[in-house]
N, C-alpha and C positions, 0 to 999 in steps of 0.2 A: 666188773666186766671191763676188759681191755679191748681196744680197737682190733677187729679182725678184718683183714683184707679179704674180699670175695675170692681171691686166688688161693687162700690158705685152707679151705674147708671142702670136704667132699660130702655131697648131699645125696641121699637116696632118691631113686627115680620117682617114688611115690610122693615126693614133697609137693605140697599144693602150690609152691612158688615156681615150679617148673612150668613154663608157659609155652604152649604150642601155638605157633603162628599160623596165619597172620594175626597179629595182635598189636594193640596200642595200649601202652601203660599211661594212664592219665595221672600226671603229677600236678597236684594243686599248688604246691609250694609250701605245704605244711609239714609238720613232723610226722604225721601218720603216713601220708603218701611217700614221704622220704624214706621212712622205715621200710615200707612195702618195696620200694625200688631196691633198697639194699638187700633185702631178703631174696628178691628175684635174681639179683646179680650173684648172690651166694649160690643159689640153686643152679646157676649156669656157669659156674667156675669163673665169674668175673667179667664175662663177655656175653652180651645178649645175642641170640640168633639174629641173622640178617632180616628175618621177617617179623621181628618184635621191635617196635619203635617206642620211644618215650616222648610225650608231648606236654608242654606247659603253655597254657593260653593266658596271656597277660591282658587284663582288662584296662590297665593304666591307672587303677586305683589301689593296687597292692602297695603295702608298706615297703620302703627301701630294704628293710631287713629280709623281706620275703624274696625279693629279687636276688639279694646277695646269697641267700640260702640255696636257691635253685642253682645259681652259678657254682657255689662251693660243692654241692652234691655231685654235679657233673665233673668238676675238676678233680675232687678228691678220689672219686671212684672210677675216674677215667672212662666215663660213658657219655655218649652224645645225647643231649636233650634238645629237642626241637622247640624253639621259642616262637610262638605264634601270636598274631594279633588280628583282630577283626578289622575290616575296612569296608566302607560303603562307597560304591562308585555311583555318583548321581547320574541320572539319565540326561540325554541331550534334549534341549527345547522342552523341558518340563516332563520328559518321558520317565518311565519307571526306571529306577536305579537298580543296582545289583549288589548283592552281598558278596564279599570277597575276603581274602586274608593276605597277610604278608608274613614272611619269615624274618625274624630279627635276632639280635644277640643281646646279651646283658647290657652292653653299652648303648645299643640302639633302642632298647625297650622304652615304650612310652611311660612317662611318669606323672602326667598331668591329666589323665582321664581321656585322652584322645580317642581310643577305641570305643569307650563308653559313650562319649558324645556322638561319635559316628553312628552308633546303633540307635540313639535317641533321634537323630536326624532322619534315619531310615524309617522310623515309626512316626514321622511327621510331628515330632515334639512330644508325643505322649510318653510319659515316664513309666517305667516298669513298676509293679507293685506286688504285694504278697500273693495276689490271685492271678497275676499275669507276669510271671518272672521270665520275660523274654530275654532279659540280660544274660542269664545263665545259658539259656538255649542258644542264643546267637554268639555271644562273646566266647563261650567255651565249647559246648558240645558241637554245634554246627561248624564252628571255625576249625576244630580238629577234623571233622568229617570232610570238609572241603579240602584241607591240606592232604589228607591221606589219599583221597580219590585222585587228586592231581599228581601227588608225589609217587604213588605206587601203582595206581590203576586198580587197586583192590575194590571189589564191589561189596564184600562182606568181611568182617574181621571181629575178633573178640576184644571187647573193651575191658581192660583190667583196672579196677578202681580200688581206692583205699578206704573201704568200709570195714570196720572192725566187728569182732564178735559181740561187743557190748552196744552195737547199734542195729539190733534186729529189725526195727521198723524201716530204717533206711535201706537195709539189705533187701528186705522183702519188696519194697517199691522198686528198687533198682533192677532186681532180677525177675520181676513179674513178667511172664511171657506176653500176656494180653496187653499190658501197658506198653511194652516195647514194640509190639506189632502196631499198636495204635499210633505211636510216635514215629513209625517207619524208621526205626533205628537201623543204622548201617551194620550192626552186629550185636552179638549178645554180650551181656555184662557178666563178669566173674569177679568174685571178691575173695582173693586168697587169704587175706587177713582173717576174715570171718571163718573160712574153712579151717584155718590153723588155730583158731581159738584165741587170737591175739586181742588184748584189751588195751585201753588207754594207759593203764598202769605199766604194761609191758613196753609200750612205745616210749613212755617217759623214762623208764629205767634204762633203755637202750641209749637215748640221747644224752643222759647224764654222764655216760662213760665215753662219749665220742670227743674227738679233738676239735669239733666245731658244732654249732647248733643254730637254731632259728632264734635270732636275738630280738624277740619282741617282749614287751613288758608284761603281757598277759593275753588271754584269749580275745579280749576286746579289740586287739590290734590285728587279729587274723582275718584272712580273706580280704574282700574289698574293705577299705578303711572305714567307710561310713555306711556299710550295707544296711538297707532298710529292714532286714530281718533281725538285726541285732536288737537287744533289749534297750529300753530307755537308759538303763544304768550304763551299759557299754557305750552307747552313743554319747551320753553325757561325759563319760570319762574321756572319750576321743576328742570331744569339743574342748575339754579342759586342757588335755595334754597336747593336742595338735590342732589348734584353732585355724591355722592357715590351710591345712589339708581339708578340714571339714567345711570350709567356706565354699568349696566346689559344689557340695550337695545343696547348700542353700541357694547358690546361683542357679542351678538347674531347675529348682522349683520356682524361683522368681521369674526365670525366662519362660517357663511353661505357663505360668499365670498370665504374664504380660502378653503372650501370644494367643491366649484364649483357647488353648487346645481342648478344653472341656467346659461345658456350660457351668458346672459347679466348680469354683476355685479349689475346693477340697479334693476334687478329682485330678487336679493338676499337681498333685504331690506324689511322693513315693508311697505315702500311706495317708489314708483319710483321717486317722486318729491322732496325727501329730505332724508337725512341720519342723524342719531343721532350724528355721529362723526362730521359732518359738522356743525350741530346746536350747538354742544358743543364748537367747535372752535369759532363760531360767538359770543357766549355768553362770552367766555373768553376774546375776543378782544374788543367787543363793548357793552357788557352788554345786558340786556333784551330790545329788540326793540319793538315798538308798532305795532306788526304784526296784532293785532286784528282789526286795521283800515281797512285792506283789506282782512283779512281772519277770518270771524266770527267763533265762537266756533261751532263745529259740535258735534252731539251726535249719539251714536250707535242706529241703527233702531231696534235692537233686544230687546225684553222685558226683557231678563235676565240681561241686563246692564242698570240699572236705577240709579238715584241719590238718 
């Protein structure tokens, strides 16, 4: 397969990648969502309708390669990607603060976890965990919602997300009407990759033929560098390969414990069953162990965190 410019192909009207606005394309910064964006551009002759926007929400813990990939997609395909970050505005005299957002660029994007630390402060130091993933909700989903409402004035829109045909469970959860109503979503979710029958193999084949790619060593480097939903094996690999980056996660747990944000110190962690300090110590003493034999890689169930 050779590189095809979105301007070089004519796509039938029934193509699932033809998006009717108002709509927001959620670009996670991974290969799958990048492939989805390319297919949508193809379906629209290379230029998105005025009422279809692309948003990338940076948590500050993405790998540098992810930020470069988002930049390269926008530049190579000549399409505008809105770079967004969460901000917390503390209240005056101890009053209640406010959730907010800022628009940044590749050069201005946070690289030391600043948005993530902001949302932890907003939660009074309580860290997110597998059963309370407020990080995804605030840093990504609601940050995009706030931007869209301010930028466009839209009250409802379609959220276009990169969930594939080989991810039926995530597609079901993302498109479940009852779940969306409960979350008071600003719009409905659509998954064109799923509708088109696109699988991970299709995405991989596409990127192997492109002039640029997401330059990460493996899946363990995807999404937030030390995401607590990653397996022990992936976290151990990150600690071994990127000890300086992973120190941030250890620091957040140490600060939470020191502040006594929970009665039980184990509750002041991202996960009760492990801590980043303990895993770092194991890697230093024993190297990267084959944890994936008994702990398979998990993925976030939310549509905003895709590969």
